[in-house]
C-alpha positions as CSV (number, residue, x, y, z in Angstrom):
1,M,0.0,0.0,0.0
2,N,1.2,3.4,-1.1
3,S,1.3,6.3,1.5
4,L,-1.2,9.1,1.4
5,S,1.4,11.6,0.3
6,Q,2.2,9.1,-2.6
7,R,-1.0,9.7,-4.4
8,L,-1.6,12.2,-7.0
9,G,-4.9,13.3,-8.0
10,I,-5.4,14.0,-11.7
11,F,-8.7,15.7,-13.6
12,G,-8.2,16.5,-16.9
13,G,-11.0,18.2,-19.4
14,T,-11.6,20.5,-21.7
15,F,-13.7,22.8,-18.8
16,D,-15.4,25.2,-21.0
17,P,-16.4,26.3,-18.9
18,I,-15.4,24.8,-15.4
19,H,-18.5,24.3,-13.4
20,F,-20.0,23.5,-10.3
21,G,-20.4,19.9,-11.4
22,H,-16.6,19.6,-12.2
23,L,-15.9,21.3,-8.7
24,A,-18.1,18.4,-7.1
25,L,-16.0,15.7,-9.0
26,A,-13.0,17.2,-7.9
27,R,-13.8,17.3,-4.4
28,A,-14.9,13.7,-4.6
29,L,-12.1,12.2,-5.5
30,R,-10.1,14.5,-3.1
31,E,-12.1,13.0,-0.3
32,T,-12.9,9.2,-1.4
33,F,-9.0,8.5,-2.2
34,A,-7.6,11.2,0.7
35,L,-5.8,12.6,-1.9
36,P,-3.4,15.4,-0.6
37,Q,-3.7,17.0,-4.2
38,V,-5.8,16.6,-7.2
39,R,-4.7,18.7,-10.2
40,L,-7.4,20.1,-12.9
41,I,-5.7,19.9,-16.1
42,P,-7.6,22.0,-18.8
43,T,-6.5,20.5,-22.2
44,G,-4.9,22.7,-24.9
45,L,-5.8,21.2,-28.3
46,P,-8.3,18.2,-27.8
47,P,-8.0,15.4,-30.0
48,H,-11.5,14.1,-29.7
49,R,-13.5,17.1,-30.3
50,D,-13.4,20.5,-32.0
51,A,-11.4,23.2,-30.7
52,P,-13.5,25.1,-28.0
53,P,-14.2,28.9,-28.8
54,V,-12.3,30.0,-25.6
55,S,-8.6,30.1,-25.8
56,P,-6.8,27.4,-23.5
57,Q,-5.0,30.4,-21.7
58,Q,-8.4,31.9,-20.7
59,R,-9.7,28.5,-19.8
60,F,-7.2,27.9,-17.8
61,E,-7.4,31.0,-16.0
62,L,-11.1,30.6,-15.3
63,V,-10.0,27.1,-13.7
64,Q,-7.7,29.0,-11.4
65,L,-10.5,31.3,-10.4
66,A,-12.7,28.6,-9.5
67,L,-10.1,27.0,-7.4
68,A,-9.2,30.0,-5.3
69,G,-9.8,28.8,-1.9
70,E,-10.6,25.0,-2.3
71,P,-8.1,23.2,-0.3
72,G,-6.0,20.5,-2.3
73,L,-7.6,21.7,-5.8
74,V,-4.5,22.9,-8.0
75,A,-4.9,24.2,-11.6
76,D,-2.4,22.9,-13.8
77,D,-1.4,24.4,-17.5
78,R,1.1,21.8,-19.0
79,E,-1.2,21.0,-21.5
80,I,-2.2,24.6,-22.8
81,R,1.6,24.8,-23.1
82,R,1.9,22.1,-25.4
83,S,2.0,22.7,-28.8
84,G,-0.3,19.9,-31.1
85,Y,-2.7,17.6,-29.9
86,C,-2.8,16.8,-26.3
87,Y,-3.1,13.3,-25.1
88,T,-3.7,11.8,-21.7
89,I,-1.1,9.1,-21.9
90,D,1.5,11.9,-22.7
91,T,0.2,14.0,-19.8
92,L,0.3,10.8,-17.2
93,A,3.7,10.1,-18.4
94,E,5.2,13.2,-17.9
95,I,3.4,13.8,-14.3
96,Q,5.0,10.3,-13.3
97,R,8.2,11.3,-14.2
98,E,8.3,14.5,-12.0
99,N,6.6,12.3,-9.0
100,P,8.3,9.0,-9.5
101,Q,7.2,7.5,-6.4
102,A,3.5,8.6,-6.9
103,V,0.4,6.6,-7.5
104,L,-1.6,8.6,-10.4
105,V,-5.3,8.4,-9.3
106,W,-6.7,9.9,-12.4
107,L,-10.3,10.6,-13.1
108,I,-12.2,9.8,-16.5
109,G,-15.7,10.7,-17.2
110,G,-18.3,7.6,-17.7
111,D,-18.9,8.4,-21.6
112,S,-15.0,8.7,-22.1
113,F,-14.1,5.6,-20.5
114,L,-17.3,3.9,-22.6
115,N,-14.8,5.0,-25.9
116,L,-11.5,4.4,-24.0
117,Q,-10.4,1.9,-26.8
118,T,-10.3,5.2,-29.6
119,W,-7.9,6.7,-27.4
120,R,-4.2,6.7,-28.0
121,R,-2.4,3.6,-26.4
122,W,-5.4,2.9,-24.4
123,R,-3.9,0.0,-22.8
124,E,-1.2,1.6,-21.6
125,L,-3.5,4.3,-20.0
126,L,-5.2,1.1,-17.9
127,D,-1.6,0.7,-16.5
128,A,-0.6,4.3,-15.8
129,G,-2.1,4.9,-12.6
130,H,-5.5,4.2,-10.8
131,M,-8.1,4.9,-13.3
132,V,-11.9,6.4,-11.5
133,V,-14.3,6.4,-13.8
134,A,-17.2,9.3,-13.0
135,A,-20.6,7.8,-14.4
136,R,-23.9,9.2,-14.5
137,P,-26.5,7.5,-12.6
138,G,-27.7,4.3,-14.6
139,F,-24.9,4.2,-16.8
140,D,-24.3,0.9,-18.2
141,F,-20.9,-0.8,-17.8
142,S,-22.7,-3.8,-19.6
143,A,-22.2,-1.5,-22.9
144,L,-18.5,-1.7,-23.0
145,P,-16.8,-3.3,-25.8
146,S,-15.6,-6.7,-24.8
147,D,-12.0,-6.1,-24.7
148,L,-12.6,-3.1,-22.3
149,A,-15.2,-4.9,-20.5
150,E,-12.9,-7.7,-19.7
151,E,-10.2,-5.5,-18.5
152,F,-12.9,-3.8,-16.4
153,A,-13.8,-7.1,-14.9
154,V,-10.4,-8.1,-13.7
155,R,-9.0,-4.7,-12.7
156,T,-12.0,-3.2,-10.7
157,V,-12.0,-2.4,-6.8
158,L,-14.0,-0.8,-4.6
159,A,-13.0,3.4,-4.4
160,S,-11.5,4.1,-1.0
161,P,-7.8,5.5,0.2
162,G,-6.3,1.8,0.4
163,T,-7.1,0.9,-2.8
164,A,-5.1,3.3,-4.9
165,E,-2.9,1.4,-7.0
166,K,-1.5,1.3,-10.5
167,G,-3.5,-0.8,-13.0
168,R,-6.9,-0.7,-11.0
169,I,-9.9,0.7,-11.9
170,S,-12.8,2.1,-9.3
171,V,-16.1,3.9,-10.0
172,L,-16.4,7.2,-8.3
173,P,-19.5,6.5,-5.3
174,T,-20.9,10.2,-6.3
175,P,-23.8,11.3,-8.3
176,L,-23.0,13.6,-11.3
177,L,-24.7,17.1,-11.3
178,P,-27.2,17.4,-13.9
179,F,-26.1,20.2,-16.2
180,S,-22.9,20.3,-18.6
181,S,-20.6,22.9,-20.1
182,T,-22.4,22.6,-23.3
183,E,-25.7,23.5,-21.5
184,I,-23.8,26.6,-19.8
185,R,-22.7,27.6,-22.9
186,A,-26.1,27.8,-24.5
187,R,-27.5,29.5,-21.8
188,I,-25.0,32.1,-21.9
189,A,-25.7,32.6,-25.9
190,R,-29.5,32.8,-24.9
191,G,-28.5,35.5,-22.5
192,E,-29.6,33.7,-19.3
193,D,-27.8,33.8,-15.8
194,V,-25.5,30.7,-14.8
195,A,-24.3,32.2,-11.5
196,A,-26.0,28.8,-10.2
197,L,-24.3,26.7,-12.5
198,T,-20.9,28.1,-12.2
199,P,-18.7,29.7,-9.8
200,V,-17.1,31.8,-12.5
201,A,-20.3,33.1,-13.9
202,D,-19.1,37.0,-13.3
203,A,-15.7,36.4,-14.9
204,I,-17.3,34.9,-17.9
205,H,-20.0,37.7,-17.9
206,R,-17.3,40.5,-17.7
207,A,-15.2,38.8,-20.7
208,G,-17.9,38.4,-22.8
209,F,-17.3,34.8,-23.3
210,Y,-19.7,32.2,-25.3
211,R,-22.2,35.1,-26.4
């Protein structure tokens, strides 16, 4: 078993924009695995979707603002400084080199996990750290492709501080909040108030993002 100081939480995403659902997930990851730190890493140029309308640097600054006063939650700008597409396997390998004794406890959404086989070097991702799946209520794990389903069956352990181990998979025991960045962008475009959905609503409004 690894000491708590040797565990590092990783939560990557577009954060376009960051919202209270993201914060709830980051806190749940921190608390479930007793992590001293969770790094939120806004992606630069994502390979699985179109480039966001707000620049990587602007999204990073919104994440920084949202995390102010949140103990153990830290914004990490490594992907926005990278040229070209950002791949999770490269980011995890880089962080592991910087923290050779740490177990990387990294969060992936249920929909992304369902399509993990489309990710670069996906089998290596299964061994890169302790993968934590954040699945919406009612998510159907029986719908996983057969190769991934086999891996899920043999690698899955209960999410707890004592189970953080490379090569393992856990499901985060917390419900996801029922809204998304897509919905927030649409509401802003319609001129609606999104203060109840994101902690950076004022900053978004002042900057004129997503209108």
